[in-house]
C-alpha positions as CSV (number, residue, x, y, z in Angstrom):
1,X,-15.9,22.6,-28.9
2,X,-18.2,19.7,-28.5
3,X,-15.8,17.8,-26.2
4,X,-15.3,20.8,-23.9
5,X,-19.1,21.3,-23.7
6,X,-19.6,17.6,-22.9
7,X,-16.9,17.8,-20.2
8,X,-18.4,20.9,-18.7
9,X,-21.8,19.2,-18.5
10,X,-20.3,16.0,-17.0
11,X,-18.5,18.0,-14.3
12,X,-21.8,19.9,-13.6
13,X,-23.7,16.7,-13.3
14,X,-21.2,15.2,-10.9
15,X,-21.4,18.3,-8.8
16,X,-25.1,18.1,-8.7
17,X,-25.1,14.4,-7.9
18,X,-22.8,15.2,-4.9
19,X,-25.1,17.8,-3.6
20,X,-28.2,15.7,-4.2
21,X,-26.8,12.7,-2.3
22,X,-25.7,14.9,0.5
23,X,-22.2,13.5,0.3
24,X,-19.9,14.6,3.1
25,X,-16.5,13.1,4.0
26,X,-16.0,11.7,7.5
27,X,-14.6,13.9,10.2
28,X,-10.9,13.7,10.3
29,X,-10.5,12.5,6.7
30,X,-6.8,13.1,6.0
31,X,-6.7,11.7,2.4
32,X,-9.3,11.5,-0.3
33,X,-9.6,10.6,-4.0
34,X,-12.1,11.4,-6.7
35,X,-13.7,8.4,-8.4
36,X,-12.7,8.0,-12.0
37,X,-14.5,6.0,-14.8
38,X,-14.0,2.3,-14.3
39,X,-12.8,2.5,-10.6
40,X,-13.6,-0.2,-8.2
41,X,-13.0,-0.2,-4.4
42,X,-10.1,-2.6,-4.8
43,X,-8.5,-0.6,-7.6
44,X,-8.9,2.7,-5.6
45,X,-7.4,0.9,-2.5
46,X,-4.5,-0.5,-4.5
47,X,-3.5,2.7,-6.2
48,X,-3.8,4.8,-3.0
49,X,-2.3,2.4,-0.4
50,X,-5.5,2.0,1.6
51,X,-6.8,-1.4,2.6
52,X,-10.1,-2.6,1.1
53,X,-11.4,-2.7,4.7
54,X,-10.3,0.8,5.5
55,X,-11.9,2.3,2.4
56,X,-15.2,0.6,3.2
57,X,-15.1,1.4,6.9
58,X,-14.4,5.1,6.6
59,X,-16.9,5.5,3.8
60,X,-19.7,3.3,5.3
61,X,-22.2,6.2,4.8
62,X,-21.2,6.7,1.2
63,X,-20.2,3.3,-0.2
64,X,-22.5,0.3,0.1
65,X,-21.2,-3.1,1.4
66,X,-20.9,-4.5,-2.2
67,X,-19.1,-1.3,-3.4
68,X,-21.3,-1.1,-6.4
69,X,-22.6,2.4,-6.0
70,X,-19.5,4.5,-6.9
71,X,-20.0,7.2,-9.4
72,X,-17.6,9.3,-11.5
73,X,-16.7,12.5,-9.7
74,X,-17.6,11.2,-6.2
75,X,-15.0,12.0,-3.6
76,X,-14.2,9.2,-1.1
77,X,-12.1,9.3,2.0
78,X,-9.0,7.0,2.1
79,X,-8.1,7.3,5.8
80,X,-8.9,9.0,9.1
81,X,-6.1,11.0,10.9
82,X,-4.5,8.6,13.4
83,X,-6.1,5.6,11.9
84,X,-4.8,5.7,8.3
85,X,-2.9,2.6,7.3
86,X,-1.0,3.3,4.1
87,X,1.3,0.3,4.2
88,X,-0.5,-2.3,2.1
89,X,-0.3,-5.5,0.0
90,X,-2.5,-6.4,-2.9
91,X,-3.4,-10.1,-2.6
92,X,-2.3,-12.3,-5.5
93,X,-3.3,-15.8,-6.4
94,X,-1.4,-18.1,-4.1
95,X,-0.9,-15.5,-1.3
96,X,-1.9,-16.5,2.2
97,X,-2.2,-14.4,5.3
98,X,0.8,-16.1,6.7
99,X,2.9,-15.5,3.6
100,X,1.9,-11.8,3.5
101,X,2.6,-11.3,7.2
102,X,6.0,-13.0,6.9
103,X,6.9,-10.9,3.8
104,X,5.8,-7.7,5.7
105,X,7.8,-8.8,8.8
106,X,4.7,-8.6,11.1
107,X,3.0,-11.1,13.3
108,X,-0.2,-12.7,11.9
109,X,-2.2,-11.2,14.8
110,X,-1.2,-7.7,13.7
111,X,-2.3,-8.5,10.1
112,X,-5.6,-9.8,11.3
113,X,-6.1,-6.9,13.7
114,X,-5.7,-4.4,10.9
115,X,-7.9,-6.3,8.6
116,X,-11.0,-7.3,10.7
117,X,-12.9,-8.3,7.5
118,X,-10.5,-11.3,7.2
119,X,-11.5,-14.4,9.2
120,X,-9.0,-15.9,11.6
121,X,-8.2,-18.8,9.2
122,X,-7.9,-16.4,6.2
123,X,-10.2,-18.3,3.9
124,X,-12.1,-15.2,2.8
125,X,-9.3,-13.3,1.1
126,X,-9.3,-13.0,-2.7
127,X,-6.9,-11.8,-5.4
128,X,-7.1,-8.1,-5.7
129,X,-8.1,-7.5,-2.1
130,X,-5.8,-4.9,-0.4
131,X,-4.6,-5.7,3.1
132,X,-3.0,-3.3,5.6
133,X,0.5,-4.7,6.4
134,X,1.7,-2.0,8.8
135,X,3.5,-3.1,12.0
136,X,1.3,-0.6,14.0
137,X,-2.3,-1.6,14.7
138,X,-4.6,1.1,13.3
139,X,-8.0,-0.5,13.6
140,X,-9.7,0.0,17.0
141,X,-13.0,-2.0,17.1
142,X,-15.3,-1.4,20.0
143,X,-18.4,-3.5,20.6
144,X,-21.6,-2.2,22.1
145,X,-23.7,-4.3,24.5
């Protein structure tokens, strides 16, 4: 009885937190996930085949840049219709952008286009980061003047 009471209160608190923060998913969100205890952005990305960049970009109004403001019960978007890369690779120690691109059978330029958070010499990738390895380019960055 105590466990179900606790669970009911936890669910109610999560619902209230969602309303209080004014959380809304981005328009066109075609996949989403509910944050569980212990989740990180990289873990969510890895389990759901969404790049770390994509998760951060589509939830920029919900998740802060350091991804340290996730809370249990929060719903985050995994991808936007037409821009949802679900072909991914979780970086391991020793991986390079070139080895990942080669293994995926894609040009390095496609890997970099789909992961604009990665610098052109790939020195800022880390083990656990999830990269989009699709052959189609999903990221469309426009710059304002």
